[in-house]
Wavefront OBJ file of the C-alpha trace (Angstrom):
o trace
v -51.055 -48.940 218.078
v -51.143 -46.516 215.152
v -48.091 -46.830 212.878
v -47.297 -44.506 209.989
v -44.708 -45.691 207.456
v -43.072 -42.958 205.376
v -41.314 -43.887 202.139
v -38.931 -41.513 200.360
v -38.981 -41.360 196.541
v -40.410 -44.884 196.416
v -44.158 -45.380 196.216
v -43.860 -48.980 195.002
v -42.030 -49.798 198.268
v -42.414 -53.579 198.200
v -40.317 -54.176 201.338
v -42.246 -51.576 203.320
v -45.512 -53.129 202.186
v -44.423 -56.550 203.484
v -43.711 -55.065 206.924
v -46.872 -52.925 206.894
v -48.971 -55.995 206.117
v -47.390 -57.923 208.999
v -48.044 -55.009 211.359
v -51.656 -54.776 210.250
v -52.109 -58.542 210.588
v -50.842 -58.212 214.169
v -53.779 -55.932 214.948
v -52.236 -52.487 214.603
v -53.563 -49.604 212.500
v -51.345 -48.748 209.541
v -50.981 -45.784 207.202
v -48.462 -45.297 204.403
v -47.218 -41.879 203.345
v -45.194 -41.728 200.138
v -43.119 -38.554 200.360
v -41.927 -37.546 196.893
v -42.647 -39.827 193.969
v -40.065 -41.950 192.180
v -39.601 -40.153 188.865
v -36.729 -40.787 186.501
v -35.275 -37.830 184.631
v -32.459 -37.442 182.130
v -30.039 -34.511 182.256
v -27.909 -33.817 179.188
v -24.207 -34.155 179.911
v -23.498 -30.714 178.451
v -25.865 -29.201 181.044
v -23.043 -29.165 183.582
v -24.730 -26.925 186.132
v -27.930 -28.946 186.351
v -25.971 -32.193 186.402
v -23.712 -31.015 189.250
v -26.742 -29.846 191.215
v -28.547 -33.193 190.867
v -25.455 -35.195 191.846
v -24.940 -32.972 194.874
v -28.447 -33.468 196.236
v -27.719 -36.868 197.717
v -24.819 -39.295 198.091
v -24.904 -42.584 196.243
v -27.296 -41.354 193.586
v -28.234 -44.047 191.077
v -27.435 -42.805 187.570
v -27.841 -44.519 184.237
v -25.643 -43.500 181.300
v -27.890 -43.062 178.241
v -27.621 -41.587 174.764
v -29.478 -38.468 175.894
v -27.508 -37.928 179.101
v -27.386 -39.163 182.691
v -30.709 -40.587 183.824
v -31.396 -40.302 187.559
v -33.374 -43.058 189.310
v -35.044 -41.276 191.013
v -34.559 -37.656 190.043
v -33.892 -35.761 193.307
v -36.785 -33.335 192.902
v -36.420 -30.541 195.471
v -38.479 -30.695 198.645
v -40.546 -27.564 199.191
v -41.590 -25.898 202.439
v -45.209 -26.603 201.527
v -44.501 -30.339 201.174
v -42.860 -30.355 204.608
v -45.896 -28.591 206.055
v -48.253 -31.055 204.369
v -46.331 -33.955 205.905
v -46.324 -32.516 209.423
v -50.022 -31.574 209.226
v -50.891 -35.084 208.028
v -48.914 -36.730 210.830
v -50.613 -34.505 213.384
v -54.014 -35.612 212.031
v -53.074 -39.303 211.942
v -51.720 -39.189 215.526
v -49.221 -42.066 215.189
v -47.714 -43.923 218.113
v -44.678 -44.868 216.004
v -43.319 -43.362 212.777
v -41.211 -45.501 210.456
v -39.039 -44.200 207.611
v -38.063 -46.574 204.820
v -35.434 -45.465 202.301
v -32.360 -46.232 200.247
v -28.965 -44.585 200.675
v -29.566 -41.871 198.080
v -32.322 -40.463 200.337
v -30.229 -40.421 203.536
v -29.919 -36.604 203.778
v -33.679 -36.250 203.400
v -34.308 -38.957 206.021
v -32.048 -37.152 208.483
v -33.769 -33.833 207.815
v -37.313 -35.199 208.107
v -36.482 -37.169 211.244
v -35.347 -33.951 212.929
v -38.442 -32.041 211.808
v -40.768 -34.822 212.973
v -39.132 -34.843 216.408
v -39.603 -31.074 216.700
v -43.266 -31.202 215.692
v -44.316 -34.463 217.353
v -41.996 -34.826 220.360
v -41.936 -38.122 222.184
v -43.032 -40.288 219.245
v -40.424 -42.975 218.440
v -38.899 -42.802 214.958
v -37.816 -46.072 213.354
v -35.644 -46.528 210.286
v -35.805 -49.507 207.942
v -35.058 -50.339 204.332
v -31.897 -50.724 202.304
v -29.807 -48.004 203.923
v -30.340 -49.065 207.572
v -29.444 -52.600 206.511
v -26.249 -51.350 204.862
v -25.296 -48.957 207.658
v -27.074 -49.660 210.963
v -24.256 -48.009 212.926
v -24.714 -44.711 211.146
v -28.492 -45.025 211.264
v -28.746 -45.505 215.014
v -27.148 -42.089 215.462
v -30.373 -40.590 214.109
v -33.267 -43.014 214.633
v -34.701 -44.320 217.910
v -35.158 -47.783 216.393
v -33.182 -49.310 213.517
v -33.962 -52.514 211.631
v -30.713 -53.950 210.165
v -32.432 -56.963 208.575
v -35.841 -58.346 207.671
v -38.433 -56.554 209.742
v -41.760 -58.398 209.745
v -41.284 -60.337 212.986
v -38.966 -57.925 214.799
v -41.098 -54.829 214.288
v -44.287 -56.597 215.341
v -42.605 -57.797 218.537
v -41.468 -54.236 219.259
v -44.975 -52.832 218.713
v -46.397 -55.321 221.211
v -44.399 -53.467 223.891
v -42.689 -50.305 222.652
v -40.906 -49.850 225.978
v -38.628 -52.824 225.261
v -35.097 -52.370 223.961
v -34.154 -56.050 223.898
v -35.970 -57.101 220.713
v -33.835 -59.374 218.563
v -33.387 -57.938 215.097
v -33.590 -54.274 216.183
v -31.117 -51.680 217.420
v -32.103 -48.889 219.792
v -30.753 -45.402 220.439
v -30.748 -44.660 224.181
v -29.352 -41.994 226.503
v -26.628 -44.457 227.474
v -25.648 -45.247 223.896
v -26.876 -47.633 221.237
v -28.193 -51.086 222.068
v -27.256 -53.493 219.293
v -29.400 -56.585 219.645
v -28.467 -59.709 217.656
v -30.235 -60.473 214.395
v -33.166 -62.836 214.317
v -32.801 -65.988 212.313
v -34.031 -65.637 208.759
v -37.648 -66.579 208.328
v -37.852 -69.699 206.220
v -41.636 -70.072 205.915
v -42.472 -67.110 203.692
v -45.968 -68.392 202.956
v -47.024 -67.640 206.526
v -46.462 -63.908 205.995
v -49.332 -61.617 205.058
v -49.054 -60.437 201.457
v -47.734 -56.897 200.923
v -50.281 -54.191 201.627
v -51.675 -52.259 198.640
v -54.536 -49.801 198.507
v -54.779 -49.335 202.258
v -54.744 -46.029 204.117
v -52.220 -44.419 201.758
v -51.213 -40.857 200.988
v -48.786 -39.247 198.585
v -47.059 -35.900 198.993
v -45.424 -34.531 195.860
v -45.396 -31.377 193.725
v -46.892 -29.347 196.589
v -49.949 -31.590 196.834
v -51.357 -34.220 199.154
v -53.489 -36.820 197.421
v -54.976 -40.258 197.951
v -54.440 -41.823 194.534
v -52.410 -44.698 195.947
v -55.513 -45.678 197.933
v -58.201 -44.804 195.405
v -56.881 -45.134 191.826
v -56.759 -48.809 190.762
v -54.793 -48.032 187.591
v -52.060 -46.260 189.546
v -51.992 -48.951 192.224
v -51.595 -51.620 189.524
v -48.529 -49.784 188.176
v -46.870 -50.128 191.581
v -47.334 -53.897 191.894
v -44.496 -56.331 191.383
v -43.705 -59.600 193.091
v -41.060 -62.246 193.718
v -40.931 -66.010 194.194
v -37.784 -66.019 196.345
v -35.801 -63.981 198.839
v -32.019 -63.913 198.711
v -29.387 -64.326 196.019
v -26.916 -67.140 195.247
v -24.100 -64.620 194.747
v -22.247 -62.121 196.951
v -21.098 -59.436 194.525
v -18.806 -56.829 196.036
v -21.103 -53.895 195.210
v -24.384 -55.461 196.339
v -26.393 -55.427 199.559
v -26.467 -59.232 199.436
v -22.725 -59.331 200.125
v -23.476 -57.655 203.452
v -26.619 -59.565 204.347
v -25.296 -62.991 203.378
v -22.273 -62.525 205.643
v -24.473 -61.497 208.559
v -26.636 -64.570 208.154
v -23.757 -67.008 207.673
v -24.745 -70.595 208.396
v -28.419 -70.024 207.557
v -30.290 -70.864 204.373
v -30.139 -67.502 202.662
v -32.209 -68.230 199.542
v -35.772 -68.976 200.577
v -38.620 -69.913 198.271
v -42.245 -68.947 198.495
v -44.489 -71.759 197.355
v -45.516 -71.136 193.774
v -49.159 -71.590 194.778
v -48.739 -68.731 197.253
v -47.262 -66.505 194.554
v -50.083 -67.219 192.108
v -52.701 -66.650 194.793
v -51.206 -63.244 195.623
v -51.274 -62.162 191.966
v -54.819 -63.396 191.503
v -56.037 -61.636 194.653
v -54.390 -58.373 193.580
v -55.889 -58.569 190.094
v -59.386 -59.294 191.426
v -59.217 -56.380 193.832
v -57.713 -53.755 191.535
v -58.993 -54.929 188.167
v -55.732 -55.701 186.425
v -51.937 -55.638 186.318
v -49.428 -53.336 184.687
v -48.581 -54.081 181.046
v -45.626 -56.329 181.970
v -45.568 -57.840 185.459
v -42.042 -57.663 186.911
v -40.670 -60.526 188.991
v -37.925 -59.071 191.163
v -36.207 -62.352 192.030
v -32.467 -61.836 191.752
v -32.589 -64.718 189.251
v -36.036 -65.934 188.199
v -34.735 -68.549 185.741
v -32.553 -70.352 188.276
v -33.859 -73.858 188.991
v -35.156 -75.722 185.955
v -37.613 -77.976 187.750
v -39.043 -75.160 189.857
v -39.198 -72.761 186.921
v -41.014 -75.309 184.772
v -43.627 -75.637 187.507
v -43.799 -71.850 187.798
v -44.371 -71.521 184.056
v -47.107 -74.161 184.080
v -48.994 -72.472 186.917
v -48.438 -68.975 185.603
v -49.623 -69.786 182.082
v -52.750 -71.516 183.387
v -53.704 -69.205 186.253
v -52.328 -65.765 185.319
v -51.577 -65.655 181.584
v -50.159 -62.123 181.650
v -46.857 -60.874 180.105
v -44.042 -60.898 182.652
v -40.317 -60.239 182.929
v -37.426 -61.491 185.022
v -33.689 -62.154 185.236
v -31.731 -65.025 183.734
v -28.105 -65.964 184.423
v -25.565 -67.741 182.265
v -24.744 -70.212 185.061
v -28.357 -71.207 185.766
v -30.356 -70.671 182.561
v -30.294 -72.869 179.483
v -32.126 -72.985 176.169
v -34.816 -75.307 177.488
v -35.684 -72.898 180.306
v -35.904 -70.015 177.846
v -38.299 -71.993 175.663
v -40.401 -72.708 178.745
v -40.354 -69.001 179.599
v -41.574 -68.128 176.111
v -44.564 -70.459 176.393
v -45.402 -68.905 179.781
v -45.521 -65.412 178.247
v -42.205 -63.797 179.111
v -41.968 -60.361 177.486
v -38.517 -59.266 178.674
v -35.508 -61.268 179.819
v -32.701 -59.430 181.603
v -29.139 -60.595 182.089
v -26.607 -59.027 184.444
v -23.445 -58.763 182.382
v -21.950 -55.890 184.466
v -18.537 -56.088 182.782
v -16.796 -57.829 179.926
v -13.488 -57.772 181.771
v -12.664 -61.071 183.433
v -10.203 -59.246 185.688
v -12.741 -56.722 186.954
v -15.378 -59.415 187.371
v -13.141 -61.672 189.451
v -10.893 -59.277 191.361
v -13.199 -56.297 191.910
v -16.851 -57.297 191.528
v -16.290 -60.850 192.826
v -18.707 -62.325 190.300
v -16.761 -64.561 187.903
v -18.092 -64.501 184.361
v -17.820 -66.670 181.281
v -17.986 -64.294 178.300
v -18.742 -67.073 175.793
v -21.573 -68.345 177.977
v -22.946 -64.798 178.223
v -22.989 -64.474 174.432
v -24.590 -67.889 174.079
v -27.332 -66.994 176.582
v -28.060 -63.734 174.762
v -28.209 -65.540 171.425
v -30.572 -68.183 172.815
v -32.886 -65.518 174.240
v -33.222 -64.170 170.698
v -33.529 -67.587 169.067
v -36.164 -68.926 171.454
v -38.216 -65.736 171.367
v -37.942 -65.308 175.130
v -38.938 -61.647 174.997
v -36.882 -58.498 174.563
v -33.282 -58.870 175.706
v -32.147 -56.390 178.368
v -28.441 -56.265 179.247
v -27.303 -54.681 182.506
v -23.768 -53.257 182.630
v -21.888 -51.241 185.238
v -19.610 -48.400 184.216
v -17.419 -45.696 185.731
v -15.607 -48.131 188.021
v -12.481 -46.559 189.564
v -10.545 -49.814 189.116
v -11.037 -50.120 185.356
v -8.160 -49.712 182.941
v -8.696 -48.970 179.307
v -8.250 -52.609 178.362
v -11.140 -53.458 180.714
v -13.351 -50.904 178.964
v -12.433 -52.351 175.596
v -13.197 -55.874 176.821
v -16.697 -54.778 177.800
v -17.166 -53.061 174.445
v -16.056 -56.175 172.556
v -18.403 -58.392 174.536
v -21.318 -56.036 173.936
v -20.421 -55.924 170.248
v -20.627 -59.717 170.119
v -24.110 -59.908 171.669
v -26.861 -60.400 169.064
v -28.799 -57.236 168.397
v -31.098 -55.499 168.997
v -31.169 -55.372 172.777
v -31.777 -52.735 175.411
v -28.652 -51.668 177.309
v -29.042 -50.456 180.884
v -25.697 -48.843 181.679
v -25.441 -47.791 185.324
v -22.610 -45.900 186.966
v -21.014 -47.883 189.796
v -22.120 -46.820 193.272
v -19.815 -48.139 196.063
v -22.445 -48.206 198.791
v -21.113 -47.956 202.358
v -20.458 -51.285 204.021
v -20.014 -53.210 200.776
v -16.739 -54.895 199.901
v -16.342 -52.538 196.958
v -16.434 -49.519 199.275
v -13.526 -50.982 201.266
v -11.267 -51.275 198.210
v -8.735 -48.620 197.251
v -7.570 -48.107 193.692
v -3.809 -47.868 193.194
v -2.283 -45.538 190.665
v -3.932 -42.862 188.570
v -7.550 -43.295 187.595
v -8.522 -43.135 183.935
v -9.392 -39.650 182.748
v -13.130 -38.975 182.593
v -13.129 -38.208 178.824
v -11.662 -41.637 178.064
v -14.337 -43.297 180.159
v -17.054 -41.295 178.431
v -15.684 -42.292 175.002
v -16.075 -45.987 175.816
v -19.420 -45.536 177.530
v -20.768 -43.848 174.401
v -19.515 -46.766 172.318
v -21.341 -49.151 174.665
v -24.570 -47.293 173.928
v -24.057 -47.713 170.180
v -23.719 -51.503 170.407
v -27.356 -52.151 171.323
v -29.028 -51.360 167.993
v -28.815 -53.160 164.688
v -28.403 -50.151 162.394
v -24.633 -49.819 162.708
v -22.725 -52.915 161.696
v -19.924 -54.427 163.719
v -17.168 -53.130 161.435
v -18.334 -49.545 161.854
v -18.413 -49.968 165.618
v -14.878 -51.286 165.519
v -13.734 -48.345 163.379
v -15.326 -45.865 165.775
v -13.528 -47.485 168.713
v -10.155 -47.193 166.933
v -10.509 -43.572 165.870
v -8.036 -41.365 167.817
v -9.855 -38.160 166.827
v -13.067 -39.268 168.549
v -11.188 -40.728 171.509
v -9.613 -37.339 172.185
v -12.919 -35.519 171.618
v -15.698 -37.650 173.108
v -18.026 -34.646 173.013
v -18.227 -35.132 169.229
v -19.135 -38.788 169.665
v -21.652 -37.700 172.305
v -23.416 -35.501 169.750
v -23.359 -38.342 167.233
v -24.887 -40.802 169.715
v -27.508 -38.259 170.746
v -28.514 -37.670 167.121
v -28.769 -41.379 166.390
v -31.108 -41.923 169.331
v -33.269 -38.828 169.048
v -37.036 -39.465 168.784
v -37.941 -40.424 165.244
v -34.366 -41.209 164.371
v -35.043 -44.900 164.117
v -32.399 -46.238 166.503
v -34.528 -46.086 169.630
v -37.417 -47.768 167.863
v -35.203 -50.535 166.456
v -33.557 -51.152 169.813
v -36.891 -51.435 171.604
v -38.582 -53.797 169.148
v -38.009 -57.507 169.865
v -36.540 -59.033 166.751
v -36.911 -55.726 164.894
v -34.992 -55.343 161.681
v -32.686 -52.530 160.662
v -34.326 -49.190 159.957
v -32.787 -46.701 157.570
v -32.995 -43.593 159.785
v -32.525 -40.109 158.318
v -30.777 -39.081 161.528
v -28.314 -41.921 161.051
v -27.473 -40.798 157.536
v -27.013 -37.190 158.589
v -24.931 -37.970 161.662
v -22.641 -40.546 160.102
v -22.248 -38.769 156.797
v -19.627 -36.418 158.145
v -17.479 -39.136 159.665
v -17.821 -42.072 157.234
v -14.978 -40.845 155.016
v -12.641 -40.668 158.021
v -13.637 -44.011 159.459
v -14.181 -46.119 156.396
v -17.057 -47.756 158.267
v -20.192 -49.198 156.761
v -23.811 -48.458 157.512
v -26.452 -50.994 156.623
v -28.769 -49.780 153.916
l 1 2 3 4 5 6 7 8 9 10 11 12 13 14 15 16 17 18 19 20 21 22 23 24 25 26 27 28 29 30 31 32 33 34 35 36 37 38 39 40 41 42 43 44 45 46 47 48 49 50 51 52 53 54 55 56 57 58 59 60 61 62 63 64 65 66 67 68 69 70 71 72 73 74 75 76 77 78 79 80 81 82 83 84 85 86 87 88 89 90 91 92 93 94 95 96 97 98 99 100 101 102 103 104 105 106 107 108 109 110 111 112 113 114 115 116 117 118 119 120 121 122 123 124 125 126 127 128 129 130 131 132 133 134 135 136 137 138 139 140 141 142 143 144 145 146 147 148 149 150 151 152 153 154 155 156 157 158 159 160 161 162 163 164 165 166 167 168 169 170 171 172 173 174 175 176 177 178 179 180 181 182 183 184 185 186 187 188 189 190 191 192 193 194 195 196 197 198 199 200 201 202 203 204 205 206 207 208 209 210 211 212 213 214 215 216 217 218 219 220 221 222 223 224 225 226 227 228 229 230 231 232 233 234 235 236 237 238 239 240 241 242 243 244 245 246 247 248 249 250 251 252 253 254 255 256 257 258 259 260 261 262 263 264 265 266 267 268 269 270 271 272 273 274 275 276 277 278 279 280 281 282 283 284 285 286 287 288 289 290 291 292 293 294 295 296 297 298 299 300 301 302 303 304 305 306 307 308 309 310 311 312 313 314 315 316 317 318 319 320 321 322 323 324 325 326 327 328 329 330 331 332 333 334 335 336 337 338 339 340 341 342 343 344 345 346 347 348 349 350 351 352 353 354 355 356 357 358 359 360 361 362 363 364 365 366 367 368 369 370 371 372 373 374 375 376 377 378 379 380 381 382 383 384 385 386 387 388 389 390 391 392 393 394 395 396 397 398 399 400 401 402 403 404 405 406 407 408 409 410 411 412 413 414 415 416 417 418 419 420 421 422 423 424 425 426 427 428 429 430 431 432 433 434 435 436 437 438 439 440 441 442 443 444 445 446 447 448 449 450 451 452 453 454 455 456 457 458 459 460 461 462 463 464 465 466 467 468 469 470 471 472 473 474 475 476 477 478 479 480 481 482 483 484 485 486 487 488 489 490 491 492 493 494 495 496 497 498 499 500 501 502 503 504 505 506 507 508 509 510 511 512 513 514 515 516 517 518 519 520 521
């Protein structure tokens, strides 16, 4: 059979590539069409009209709070009539027997629209949905798609393609004239080494900015930028906002965390590098926690250093990562180490996010990343949670203030995806006013660099004038992080020292007398 997979705002599409490789290995012809590229874009918070438009384009948009404004991942670039026509014309040329859409929740409106247009133009061809959103919400998905994959798809989709008339395939749901057929999930595949490696550089197309091109099939440098890998599937935690809280519950009683053999991982990287001539500057490992098991990670580091020898990055966790593992990571070539702090509030962590934290252990881990030279420190934090009180915001600020600097803060607004435990919760009482939230979020951004000392940060947080007028603090933060100002450069340089930035002097000069704060010379 001829299968065309369509990704939405996601040309890296690792999950889709796993399934596409399995389908190809089963003897079917495969094409990938990447409809709209994943491009991040920042919109200044004072640009209210543009910001409201971007937020309104899709539900559950992923937004990062930055010094310059809200950064959209991806930016919901408008779909043009020409791009729709290019997609339909391409599908008519490819003549698929099955069309599969793979997407996350932010792209749901586009998936619904394109599914309808495909049915009008190519009637009778089954449309399947897979990816993060159909896993989160299979019930809503089966109202639109003929076939829905609510879990891992390699085995289930191949079984369906062997006889597309069947509606009893375990691991798939089907939309029929008599209502949906909800087949049970398949058991999780434990032997990951037996799967074909994700498909790169095959019969691929990209439709974006009113053009159809073949760069994802023909440009090795671009293909290399899309490659990332993982040594495991699954996560040891079930955080209330995460897809793993849904999936883990569905697969209760099964071994949820599954390991690829490290030899298999190294072989995949080597094969990719031989074929495409290289890797991106820093190779990302998308394990939920890469530095999790000391014995396994030591073996990983040994193999990686000997057989790959390329800068890489991954996640550490204060419950699984110690100083010895960080030293091992440094010798293996780690360039960036991320930690998922999410909140400094013990209450929010335990009662809302369901991921207990130890603030002192978090600080210790951050300090040891610096001391061992285990790459640039990246700290992930969630903000804009409806359940936060002001004391929770201050707790996060104080924890960030205690983390050794510089580090890179990735501050993401909470998205209560449908089906997650967080989406089922209801906040009692009045929510904090948006300006108060913004005041604290701006302070979070200031904690990551080493130009403003801790006392000045504390004075800023206690100033009632700025608290009542966060737009003034917003302008200050923007000025401190403007290109050439010094802050951005200091924050991005591992172990970088303080830089005396002209922008810092100008911006703080007008408020130093009020605050009594100190700026490092």
